[in-house]
C-alpha positions as CSV (number, residue, x, y, z in Angstrom):
1,M,-39.2,17.8,46.3
2,T,-39.9,18.5,42.9
3,S,-39.1,16.3,40.1
4,A,-38.4,17.6,36.3
5,A,-41.1,17.6,34.1
6,P,-40.9,14.6,31.4
7,Q,-39.2,15.0,28.4
8,P,-41.3,14.1,25.6
9,A,-40.0,10.8,23.3
10,P,-38.1,11.6,20.4
11,R,-40.3,11.7,17.1
12,L,-38.8,9.5,14.3
13,A,-39.4,12.6,12.4
14,D,-36.9,14.3,14.5
15,G,-34.1,12.3,11.9
16,W,-35.6,14.2,8.9
17,P,-33.2,17.4,9.7
18,D,-30.1,14.9,9.9
19,V,-31.1,13.0,7.1
20,L,-31.1,16.2,5.0
21,D,-28.2,17.5,6.1
22,Q,-26.4,14.2,5.2
23,L,-28.0,14.5,1.7
24,E,-27.1,18.0,1.4
25,R,-23.5,17.2,2.1
26,G,-23.2,14.5,-0.3
27,V,-24.8,16.9,-3.0
28,V,-22.1,19.5,-2.4
29,T,-19.5,16.7,-2.5
30,L,-20.5,15.4,-6.0
31,Q,-21.2,18.9,-7.3
32,A,-17.4,19.4,-6.2
33,A,-15.9,16.5,-7.9
34,L,-17.7,17.1,-11.2
35,D,-16.8,20.8,-10.8
36,A,-13.1,19.5,-10.8
37,G,-13.4,17.4,-13.8
38,E,-13.6,14.1,-11.7
39,L,-16.4,11.8,-13.3
40,A,-18.0,10.7,-9.8
41,P,-20.5,7.8,-9.4
42,M,-24.0,9.3,-8.5
43,P,-24.6,7.5,-4.8
44,T,-27.9,5.6,-4.7
45,W,-30.0,6.6,-1.1
46,A,-33.0,5.7,0.7
47,P,-34.1,6.8,3.7
48,P,-33.5,4.7,7.0
49,A,-36.0,2.4,8.6
50,G,-38.6,4.1,10.6
51,L,-37.9,7.5,9.9
52,G,-41.6,7.9,9.3
53,P,-42.9,10.8,6.6
54,L,-41.0,13.9,6.0
55,P,-42.8,16.9,8.1
56,E,-44.6,19.3,6.0
57,A,-42.3,22.1,7.4
58,L,-39.1,20.5,5.8
59,R,-40.9,19.6,2.3
60,P,-39.6,23.0,1.0
61,R,-35.7,21.9,1.5
62,A,-36.4,18.3,0.5
63,E,-37.8,19.5,-3.0
64,R,-34.8,22.1,-3.4
65,L,-32.4,19.1,-2.8
66,A,-34.3,17.0,-5.0
67,V,-34.1,19.5,-7.7
68,R,-30.2,19.9,-7.0
69,I,-30.1,16.0,-7.2
70,T,-31.9,15.8,-10.6
71,G,-29.7,18.4,-12.3
72,L,-26.7,16.3,-10.9
73,Q,-27.9,12.9,-12.1
74,R,-28.4,14.6,-15.7
75,R,-24.9,15.9,-15.6
76,V,-23.4,12.7,-14.6
77,H,-25.1,10.8,-17.2
78,G,-24.3,13.3,-19.9
79,Q,-20.8,12.9,-19.1
80,L,-20.7,9.1,-19.1
81,G,-22.5,9.5,-22.2
82,S,-19.9,11.6,-23.4
83,V,-16.8,9.2,-21.9
84,R,-18.6,6.6,-23.7
85,A,-18.5,8.4,-26.8
86,E,-15.2,8.8,-26.5
87,L,-14.1,5.2,-25.9
88,G,-16.3,3.9,-28.9
89,D,-14.2,6.6,-30.7
90,V,-10.7,5.3,-29.4
91,A,-12.2,1.6,-30.1
92,Q,-12.8,2.7,-33.6
93,R,-9.5,4.3,-34.1
94,R,-7.7,1.3,-32.8
95,R,-9.3,-0.7,-35.4
96,A,-8.4,1.3,-37.9
97,G,-4.6,1.7,-36.6
98,T,-4.8,5.5,-36.2
99,A,-5.3,5.6,-32.4
100,Y,-1.7,6.7,-31.5
101,A,-0.8,8.2,-34.9
102,S,0.4,11.5,-34.4
């Protein structure tokens, strides 16, 4: 009677592809919202507990993703700055009594 060879225990690093997939889906969703003119909040993220170090083979993918996230952060912050400026302008016009003048 032969038995199947024992399967190696899953390594914590094996979860990194799923984590990067999830991050990438979030980036795509945020990018689409911004492209549609929606002001979307930048979600916070932390790696799941016990994930372990990023495998070297996944480093290039993670770095590309980090660059995309940084670009989206800049874009979100820029849009927030524009909204703040517009709100400040409306508040100033309201104080001056011209906010709703045609």
